[in-house]
DRENDO-1510 file (C-alpha; in Angstrom, 1 decimal, always signed):
<recs>
REC; n; res; u; v; w
REC; 1; MET; +29.5; -3.5; +42.9 .
REC; 2; GLU; +28.0; -6.4; +40.5 .
REC; 3; VAL; +24.5; -6.7; +42.4 .
REC; 4; THR; +24.7; -2.6; +41.7 .
REC; 5; SER; +25.6; -2.8; +38.2 .
REC; 6; THR; +23.0; -5.5; +37.9 .
REC; 7; THR; +20.1; -3.6; +39.8 .
REC; 8; LYS; +20.5; -0.5; +36.8 .
REC; 9; THR; +20.3; -3.2; +33.8 .
REC; 10; ILE; +16.8; -4.2; +35.3 .
REC; 11; TYR; +15.6; -0.6; +35.7 .
REC; 12; LYS; +16.7; +0.2; +32.9 .
REC; 13; LYS; +15.3; -2.8; +30.5 .
REC; 14; ARG; +12.2; -1.7; +32.6 .
REC; 15; PHE; +12.1; +1.9; +32.1 .
REC; 16; TRP; +12.5; +1.3; +28.4 .
REC; 17; ALA; +9.7; -1.5; +28.4 .
REC; 18; GLY; +8.0; +0.9; +31.1 .
REC; 19; VAL; +7.9; +3.4; +28.0 .
REC; 20; LEU; +6.5; +1.3; +25.6 .
REC; 21; LEU; +3.6; +0.2; +27.3 .
REC; 22; VAL; +3.1; +4.0; +27.9 .
REC; 23; GLN; +3.0; +4.4; +24.5 .
REC; 24; PHE; +0.6; +1.7; +23.4 .
REC; 25; LEU; -1.5; +3.5; +25.5 .
REC; 26; LEU; -1.2; +6.3; +24.9 .
REC; 27; PHE; -2.0; +6.1; +20.5 .
REC; 28; TYR; -4.7; +3.9; +21.7 .
REC; 29; VAL; -6.5; +6.9; +23.2 .
REC; 30; PHE; -5.0; +9.2; +20.9 .
REC; 31; SER; -7.6; +7.1; +18.8 .
REC; 32; LYS; -10.3; +7.5; +19.8 .
REC; 33; SER; -9.9; +11.6; +19.9 .
REC; 34; LYS; -10.8; +13.6; +16.5 .
REC; 35; THR; -9.1; +16.0; +18.0 .
REC; 36; MET; -5.3; +14.4; +18.2 .
REC; 37; ILE; -5.9; +12.4; +14.5 .
REC; 38; SER; -7.0; +16.3; +12.5 .
REC; 39; PHE; -3.0; +16.9; +14.3 .
REC; 40; PHE; -1.7; +14.1; +13.6 .
REC; 41; GLU; -3.3; +14.7; +10.2 .
REC; 42; TRP; -2.0; +18.2; +9.9 .
REC; 43; PHE; +1.7; +17.0; +11.2 .
REC; 44; PHE; +1.4; +14.3; +8.1 .
REC; 45; GLU; +0.7; +17.0; +5.6 .
REC; 46; LEU; +4.3; +18.9; +7.1 .
REC; 47; GLN; +6.7; +15.7; +7.1 .
REC; 48; LYS; +5.6; +14.4; +3.7 .
REC; 49; LYS; +6.6; +17.4; +1.9 .
REC; 50; ILE; +10.1; +17.8; +3.9 .
REC; 51; HIS; +10.6; +13.7; +4.0 .
REC; 52; GLN; +9.9; +13.4; -0.6 .
REC; 53; LEU; +12.2; +16.7; -0.5 .
REC; 54; LEU; +15.4; +14.8; +1.7 .
REC; 55; PHE; +15.4; +11.2; +0.0 .
REC; 56; SER; +13.1; +11.8; -3.5 .
REC; 57; TRP; +16.4; +12.4; -5.0 .
REC; 58; ILE; +18.6; +9.8; -4.0 .
REC; 59; PRO; +18.3; +7.7; -7.4 .
REC; 60; PHE; +17.5; +4.6; -5.2 .
REC; 61; SER; +15.2; +3.6; -2.3 .
REC; 62; PHE; +16.8; +5.1; +0.7 .
REC; 63; GLY; +14.0; +3.4; +2.8 .
REC; 64; ASP; +15.0; +0.3; +2.2 .
REC; 65; LEU; +18.6; +1.0; +2.3 .
REC; 66; ILE; +16.8; +2.1; +6.3 .
REC; 67; TYR; +14.8; -1.3; +6.5 .
REC; 68; ILE; +18.4; -3.4; +5.3 .
REC; 69; LEU; +20.2; -2.0; +8.3 .
REC; 70; LEU; +17.7; -2.0; +10.8 .
REC; 71; GLY; +17.4; -6.0; +10.1 .
REC; 72; ILE; +21.1; -6.6; +10.4 .
REC; 73; PHE; +21.1; -4.8; +14.1 .
REC; 74; LEU; +18.0; -6.3; +15.0 .
REC; 75; LEU; +19.4; -10.1; +13.7 .
REC; 76; TYR; +22.6; -8.6; +15.5 .
REC; 77; GLY; +21.3; -8.1; +18.2 .
REC; 78; LEU; +19.6; -11.8; +18.9 .
REC; 79; ILE; +22.5; -13.3; +18.6 .
REC; 80; LEU; +24.0; -11.7; +20.8 .
REC; 81; CYS; +21.1; -11.9; +23.3 .
REC; 82; PHE; +22.2; -15.5; +23.4 .
REC; 83; LYS; +25.6; -14.8; +24.9 .
REC; 84; LYS; +25.5; -14.2; +28.7 .
REC; 85; LYS; +28.4; -11.4; +28.5 .
REC; 86; SER; +26.1; -8.7; +26.4 .
REC; 87; ARG; +22.9; -10.0; +27.0 .
REC; 88; ASN; +21.5; -7.2; +28.9 .
REC; 89; LYS; +22.8; -4.9; +27.1 .
REC; 90; SER; +21.4; -5.8; +23.3 .
REC; 91; ILE; +18.1; -6.4; +25.1 .
REC; 92; LEU; +18.4; -2.0; +26.2 .
REC; 93; GLN; +19.4; -1.4; +22.9 .
REC; 94; LEU; +16.4; -3.6; +20.6 .
REC; 95; LEU; +13.9; -2.4; +23.6 .
REC; 96; ALA; +15.4; +1.6; +22.7 .
REC; 97; VAL; +15.7; +0.6; +19.1 .
REC; 98; ILE; +11.7; -0.7; +19.1 .
REC; 99; ASN; +10.9; +2.1; +21.1 .
REC; 100; ILE; +12.9; +4.6; +18.8 .
REC; 101; PHE; +11.3; +3.9; +15.5 .
REC; 102; TYR; +7.4; +2.9; +17.2 .
REC; 103; PHE; +7.0; +6.1; +18.3 .
REC; 104; ILE; +8.2; +7.6; +14.9 .
REC; 105; TYR; +6.1; +4.8; +12.7 .
REC; 106; GLN; +2.9; +6.1; +14.7 .
REC; 107; ILE; +3.5; +10.4; +14.6 .
REC; 108; CYS; +4.7; +9.9; +11.1 .
REC; 109; TRP; +1.2; +7.1; +9.9 .
REC; 110; GLY; +0.2; +5.1; +12.2 .
REC; 111; MET; -2.4; +7.2; +13.2 .
REC; 112; LEU; -3.9; +7.9; +9.9 .
REC; 113; TYR; -5.8; +5.0; +10.0 .
REC; 114; PHE; -7.8; +6.5; +12.1 .
REC; 115; GLN; -9.6; +9.2; +9.9 .
REC; 116; THR; -12.7; +9.6; +8.7 .
REC; 117; PRO; -13.2; +6.6; +6.0 .
REC; 118; ILE; -13.7; +8.3; +2.3 .
REC; 119; ILE; -17.5; +6.4; +2.5 .
REC; 120; LYS; -18.8; +9.1; +5.0 .
REC; 121; LYS; -18.1; +11.6; +2.2 .
REC; 122; LEU; -19.8; +10.1; -0.6 .
REC; 123; SER; -23.8; +10.8; -0.1 .
REC; 124; SER; -24.9; +7.0; -0.1 .
REC; 125; GLN; -23.7; +4.4; +2.0 .
REC; 126; LYS; -25.6; +1.6; +0.9 .
REC; 127; ASP; -23.7; -2.5; +0.9 .
REC; 128; PRO; -22.6; -3.2; -3.0 .
REC; 129; GLU; -25.5; -4.8; -5.3 .
REC; 130; ILE; -24.5; -7.6; -6.8 .
REC; 131; ASP; -26.1; -6.6; -9.8 .
REC; 132; LYS; -24.6; -2.6; -9.7 .
REC; 133; ALA; -21.6; -4.5; -10.0 .
REC; 134; LYS; -23.4; -6.5; -13.0 .
REC; 135; ILE; -22.9; -3.6; -15.1 .
REC; 136; LEU; -19.9; -1.8; -14.0 .
REC; 137; ALA; -17.8; -4.5; -14.9 .
REC; 138; LEU; -20.1; -4.7; -18.3 .
REC; 139; ARG; -19.0; -1.1; -18.6 .
REC; 140; TYR; -15.7; -1.8; -17.7 .
REC; 141; LEU; -14.8; -4.5; -19.7 .
REC; 142; GLU; -15.3; -2.0; -22.7 .
REC; 143; LYS; -13.6; +0.7; -21.4 .
REC; 144; CYS; -10.4; -2.2; -21.2 .
REC; 145; LYS; -11.0; -3.4; -25.4 .
REC; 146; THR; -11.1; -0.2; -25.4 .
REC; 147; THR; -8.3; +1.6; -24.3 .
REC; 148; ARG; -5.6; -1.5; -25.1 .
REC; 149; GLN; -5.8; -0.9; -28.3 .
REC; 150; PHE; -3.7; +2.3; -27.5 .
REC; 151; VAL; -0.9; +0.8; -25.8 .
REC; 152; ARG; +2.8; -1.1; -26.3 .
REC; 153; GLU; +2.9; -4.1; -26.4 .
REC; 154; ASP; +6.4; -6.5; -26.5 .
REC; 155; LYS; +6.7; -8.9; -29.1 .
REC; 156; ASN; +4.3; -12.0; -28.2 .
REC; 157; GLY; +2.0; -9.3; -27.7 .
REC; 158; ILE; +1.6; -8.4; -24.0 .
REC; 159; PHE; +1.4; -5.2; -22.9 .
REC; 160; ILE; +4.6; -3.0; -21.4 .
REC; 161; ILE; +5.7; +0.5; -20.8 .
REC; 162; THR; +7.9; +2.1; -22.5 .
REC; 163; ASP; +8.3; +5.6; -20.4 .
REC; 164; LEU; +7.8; +5.3; -17.5 .
REC; 165; ASN; +8.3; +8.8; -16.5 .
REC; 166; SER; +5.2; +9.9; -18.7 .
REC; 167; VAL; +2.9; +7.1; -16.1 .
REC; 168; GLN; +4.6; +8.4; -12.5 .
REC; 169; THR; +4.3; +12.8; -14.1 .
REC; 170; GLU; +0.5; +11.8; -15.3 .
REC; 171; ILE; -0.1; +10.3; -11.2 .
REC; 172; LEU; +1.2; +13.2; -9.4 .
REC; 173; ARG; -0.8; +16.0; -11.9 .
REC; 174; GLN; -4.5; +13.9; -10.9 .
REC; 175; GLN; -3.1; +13.9; -7.6 .
REC; 176; ALA; -4.4; +17.3; -8.0 .
REC; 177; GLN; -7.2; +16.8; -9.7 .
REC; 178; LEU; -8.8; +15.2; -7.3 .
REC; 179; PRO; -12.4; +16.0; -5.9 .
REC; 180; LYS; -12.1; +17.8; -2.6 .
REC; 181; TYR; -15.4; +16.7; -1.4 .
REC; 182; ILE; -13.5; +13.4; -1.5 .
REC; 183; SER; -9.6; +14.8; -0.9 .
REC; 184; ASN; -8.3; +18.4; +0.4 .
REC; 185; LYS; -4.4; +16.3; +1.0 .
REC; 186; GLU; -1.7; +18.6; -0.6 .
REC; 187; ALA; +0.0; +17.2; -3.4 .
REC; 188; PRO; +4.0; +18.5; -3.7 .
REC; 189; GLN; +4.2; +16.8; -6.7 .
REC; 190; ILE; +8.0; +15.3; -6.4 .
REC; 191; ASN; +8.4; +12.0; -8.0 .
REC; 192; ALA; +9.1; +9.9; -5.5 .
REC; 193; PHE; +9.2; +6.8; -6.8 .
REC; 194; LYS; +11.3; +3.7; -6.4 .
REC; 195; PRO; +11.7; +0.1; -7.5 .
REC; 196; SER; +12.0; -1.6; -5.0 .
REC; 197; LEU; +16.0; -3.4; -4.1 .
REC; 198; PHE; +13.7; -6.4; -2.1 .
REC; 199; LYS; +12.0; -7.0; -6.4 .
REC; 200; SER; +13.3; -10.6; -6.0 .
REC; 201; VAL; +11.8; -11.4; -2.5 .
REC; 202; MET; +8.4; -9.1; -3.5 .
REC; 203; ASN; +7.9; -11.8; -6.2 .
REC; 204; PHE; +7.3; -14.7; -4.3 .
REC; 205; THR; +5.3; -12.2; -1.3 .
REC; 206; GLY; +2.0; -11.8; -3.7 .
REC; 207; ILE; +3.4; -7.8; -2.6 .
REC; 208; LEU; +2.8; -5.9; -5.2 .
REC; 209; GLY; +4.2; -2.8; -3.3 .
REC; 210; TYR; +4.7; -0.3; -0.4 .
REC; 211; TYR; +4.7; +3.0; +1.2 .
REC; 212; ASN; +7.5; +3.5; +3.5 .
REC; 213; PRO; +6.7; +6.0; +5.9 .
REC; 214; PHE; +9.9; +7.0; +7.4 .
REC; 215; THR; +11.3; +9.1; +4.3 .
REC; 216; ALA; +7.7; +8.7; +2.0 .
REC; 217; GLU; +8.9; +7.0; -0.4 .
REC; 218; ALA; +6.1; +5.2; -3.1 .
REC; 219; GLN; +7.6; +1.4; -4.0 .
REC; 220; TYR; +7.3; -1.0; -6.1 .
REC; 221; ASN; +8.3; -4.6; -7.9 .
REC; 222; ALA; +9.6; -3.8; -11.2 .
REC; 223; GLU; +9.4; -6.8; -12.1 .
REC; 224; LEU; +5.4; -7.4; -11.6 .
REC; 225; PRO; +4.1; -7.5; -15.3 .
REC; 226; HIS; +3.7; -4.5; -16.3 .
REC; 227; THR; -0.8; -4.3; -16.7 .
REC; 228; PHE; +0.5; -4.2; -12.3 .
REC; 229; ILE; +2.5; -1.4; -13.0 .
REC; 230; PRO; +1.0; +1.5; -12.8 .
REC; 231; PHE; -2.2; +1.3; -10.9 .
REC; 232; THR; +0.4; -0.5; -8.4 .
REC; 233; SER; +2.3; +3.0; -8.8 .
REC; 234; ALA; -1.6; +5.6; -7.8 .
REC; 235; HIS; -2.3; +3.1; -4.9 .
REC; 236; GLU; +1.1; +3.9; -3.4 .
REC; 237; SER; +0.8; +7.8; -4.3 .
REC; 238; SER; -2.3; +7.7; -2.9 .
REC; 239; HIS; -0.7; +6.4; +0.6 .
REC; 240; GLN; +2.1; +8.9; -0.1 .
REC; 241; LEU; -1.4; +11.7; +0.2 .
REC; 242; GLY; -1.6; +9.7; +3.3 .
REC; 243; PHE; -4.7; +7.5; +2.6 .
REC; 244; ALA; -3.4; +4.9; +4.7 .
REC; 245; ARG; -6.1; +2.8; +4.6 .
REC; 246; GLU; -5.3; -0.2; +1.8 .
REC; 247; GLN; -9.0; -0.2; +0.1 .
REC; 248; GLU; -9.0; +3.5; +0.6 .
REC; 249; ALA; -6.0; +4.1; -1.4 .
REC; 250; ASN; -7.2; +1.8; -4.1 .
REC; 251; PHE; -9.8; +4.1; -4.7 .
REC; 252; ILE; -7.8; +6.7; -4.8 .
REC; 253; GLY; -5.5; +5.4; -6.9 .
REC; 254; TYR; -8.6; +4.6; -9.0 .
REC; 255; LEU; -9.8; +8.3; -9.5 .
REC; 256; ILE; -5.8; +9.1; -10.3 .
REC; 257; GLY; -5.5; +6.4; -13.1 .
REC; 258; VAL; -9.6; +6.3; -14.4 .
REC; 259; ASN; -9.6; +9.9; -16.0 .
REC; 260; ALA; -5.8; +9.9; -16.8 .
REC; 261; LYS; -4.5; +11.1; -20.2 .
REC; 262; ASN; -1.4; +8.5; -19.9 .
REC; 263; ASN; -3.0; +5.2; -21.5 .
REC; 264; ASP; -1.1; +3.2; -19.7 .
REC; 265; LEU; -2.1; +4.2; -17.0 .
REC; 266; ARG; -5.4; +4.2; -17.3 .
REC; 267; TYR; -5.7; +1.1; -18.5 .
REC; 268; SER; -4.0; -0.7; -15.9 .
REC; 269; THR; -6.4; +1.2; -14.1 .
REC; 270; GLU; -9.5; +0.2; -15.8 .
REC; 271; TYR; -7.8; -3.4; -15.4 .
REC; 272; PHE; -7.6; -3.3; -11.8 .
REC; 273; THR; -10.6; -2.4; -11.5 .
REC; 274; LEU; -12.6; -5.0; -14.0 .
REC; 275; LYS; -10.5; -7.3; -11.9 .
REC; 276; SER; -11.6; -6.6; -8.7 .
REC; 277; LEU; -15.6; -5.9; -9.5 .
REC; 278; LEU; -15.7; -9.5; -11.0 .
REC; 279; ARG; -14.2; -11.3; -7.5 .
REC; 280; PHE; -16.6; -9.4; -5.9 .
REC; 281; ILE; -19.4; -11.1; -8.3 .
REC; 282; VAL; -17.6; -14.4; -8.4 .
REC; 283; GLU; -19.3; -16.2; -5.5 .
REC; 284; GLU; -22.4; -15.1; -6.4 .
REC; 285; ASP; -22.2; -15.5; -9.8 .
REC; 286; PRO; -19.3; -17.4; -11.0 .
REC; 287; GLU; -21.6; -18.2; -14.5 .
REC; 288; PHE; -21.0; -14.0; -14.9 .
REC; 289; VAL; -17.5; -14.1; -14.6 .
REC; 290; LYS; -16.6; -16.9; -16.5 .
REC; 291; ASN; -19.0; -14.6; -19.3 .
REC; 292; ILE; -17.3; -11.6; -19.4 .
REC; 293; LEU; -13.4; -13.3; -19.0 .
REC; 294; SER; -14.7; -15.1; -22.5 .
REC; 295; GLN; -15.2; -11.8; -23.9 .
REC; 296; TYR; -12.1; -10.7; -22.8 .
REC; 297; SER; -9.9; -8.9; -26.2 .
REC; 298; PRO; -7.6; -11.4; -27.8 .
REC; 299; ALA; -4.7; -8.4; -26.4 .
REC; 300; MET; -7.0; -8.6; -22.9 .
REC; 301; LYS; -6.1; -12.5; -22.6 .
REC; 302; ARG; -2.6; -12.8; -23.5 .
REC; 303; ASP; -1.8; -9.9; -20.4 .
REC; 304; ARG; -4.4; -12.1; -18.1 .
REC; 305; SER; -2.4; -15.2; -19.4 .
REC; 306; TYR; +1.0; -14.0; -18.4 .
REC; 307; GLU; -0.3; -12.6; -15.1 .
REC; 308; ARG; -1.6; -15.6; -14.2 .
REC; 309; SER; +1.8; -17.2; -15.6 .
REC; 310; PHE; +3.3; -15.2; -13.0 .
REC; 311; ILE; +2.0; -15.3; -10.2 .
REC; 312; PHE; +1.8; -19.0; -10.8 .
REC; 313; ARG; +5.7; -19.6; -11.2 .
REC; 314; HIS; +5.9; -17.7; -7.4 .
REC; 315; GLN; +3.3; -19.3; -5.8 .
REC; 316; GLY; +4.5; -20.9; -2.3 .
REC; 317; TRP; +4.7; -20.4; +1.4 .
REC; 318; LEU; +6.4; -17.3; +1.3 .
REC; 319; ASP; +3.5; -15.9; -0.3 .
REC; 320; ASP; +1.3; -17.4; +2.3 .
REC; 321; PHE; +3.3; -16.3; +5.1 .
REC; 322; PHE; +3.6; -13.1; +3.9 .
REC; 323; GLY; -0.6; -13.2; +3.2 .
REC; 324; PHE; -0.8; -14.4; +6.6 .
REC; 325; MET; +1.7; -11.6; +8.5 .
REC; 326; ASN; -0.4; -8.7; +6.0 .
REC; 327; ASN; -3.5; -9.6; +7.4 .
REC; 328; LEU; -3.2; -9.7; +10.5 .
REC; 329; PHE; -1.6; -6.1; +9.9 .
REC; 330; LEU; -4.9; -4.9; +8.2 .
REC; 331; LYS; -7.6; -5.9; +11.4 .
REC; 332; SER; -5.1; -4.4; +14.0 .
REC; 333; ASN; -5.4; -1.4; +11.2 .
REC; 334; GLN; -9.1; -0.9; +11.1 .
REC; 335; GLN; -9.4; -2.6; +7.9 .
REC; 336; GLU; -10.7; -5.1; +6.4 .
REC; 337; GLY; -8.7; -8.8; +5.7 .
REC; 338; ALA; -6.4; -9.3; +2.7 .
REC; 339; VAL; -8.7; -11.6; +1.1 .
REC; 340; THR; -12.1; -8.9; +1.4 .
REC; 341; TYR; -12.4; -6.3; -1.0 .
REC; 342; SER; -15.8; -4.8; -0.4 .
REC; 343; TYR; -15.4; -1.7; +0.7 .
REC; 344; PHE; -12.9; -0.7; -2.3 .
REC; 345; ILE; -16.0; -1.5; -4.3 .
REC; 346; ASP; -18.5; +0.3; -1.4 .
REC; 347; LEU; -16.6; +3.3; -2.5 .
REC; 348; LEU; -17.0; +2.6; -6.4 .
REC; 349; LEU; -20.9; +2.0; -6.7 .
REC; 350; ASN; -21.2; +4.5; -4.5 .
REC; 351; TYR; -19.3; +7.0; -6.4 .
REC; 352; GLU; -20.0; +5.7; -10.1 .
REC; 353; LYS; -24.0; +5.2; -9.1 .
</recs>
């Protein structure tokens, strides 16, 4: 009887391991098929509205709660794996849960990384040029200096958001104004922005926000300097629309924010764009970047100083670890590593030319 029970357990382990392997192979094959990618794009349009209707009304991040419960289950299961009596049962449960979550992740989100790149929808696909980036940096410096005059400050002269809901409403409105030749994705106009339950930990990871593919919620770190929050929200809302690649979400976030009527959103977007351009230019011409930084308005210099102090206070091994893991994740999903932002600049220059 014991031998039969052991044999059944072995077969069950092999079954779940086999199912996981089949999933890996199946989704790999799907990623090479334009027809299947089109199907997953259609399916995403269907499920994103359903998910947002189901979870947006909950006053806290339901997706984060799912992650917490999943983390507890996995940790408990791993502990039981070290106990002889419960080892086999725990391994089976872990394999089953991993299979289920991997399947849901892939059909709801993972396949979107293989959509047609946005760069192919633009008229030119030339490599980004430093001289053009410099011209654009000068333009966005002036934009930032102008817009910065119309936003609020705290007692220390640092930019603050006084009405985050109006920022979120404007993001939703701008989603529907995206150029049709770049995006034909439906904007449900459902507010599913949520402050992350992990904000205190996020401060030390370098993660500004994230999209939850299981609930279609856009998470942001509410403890960030306010210069980050509007554009981070626009970026995560781009994931909600169905743009999976990080730098494409940056570009869609840029399109959402750059023409916004809300000054907070527009300033945060212009400031992000300027910083991205300077990061791109600095390796080729550090003196140009130094000169631009010296031309920041006093208010912009205060914002930059506060951002730098926030980042400095929260640097550490956790930041390095999450940066490394994020780099691996990006490269495994048809994207550049976390350190390289040239694709966003490429999109920006081709759009702005």
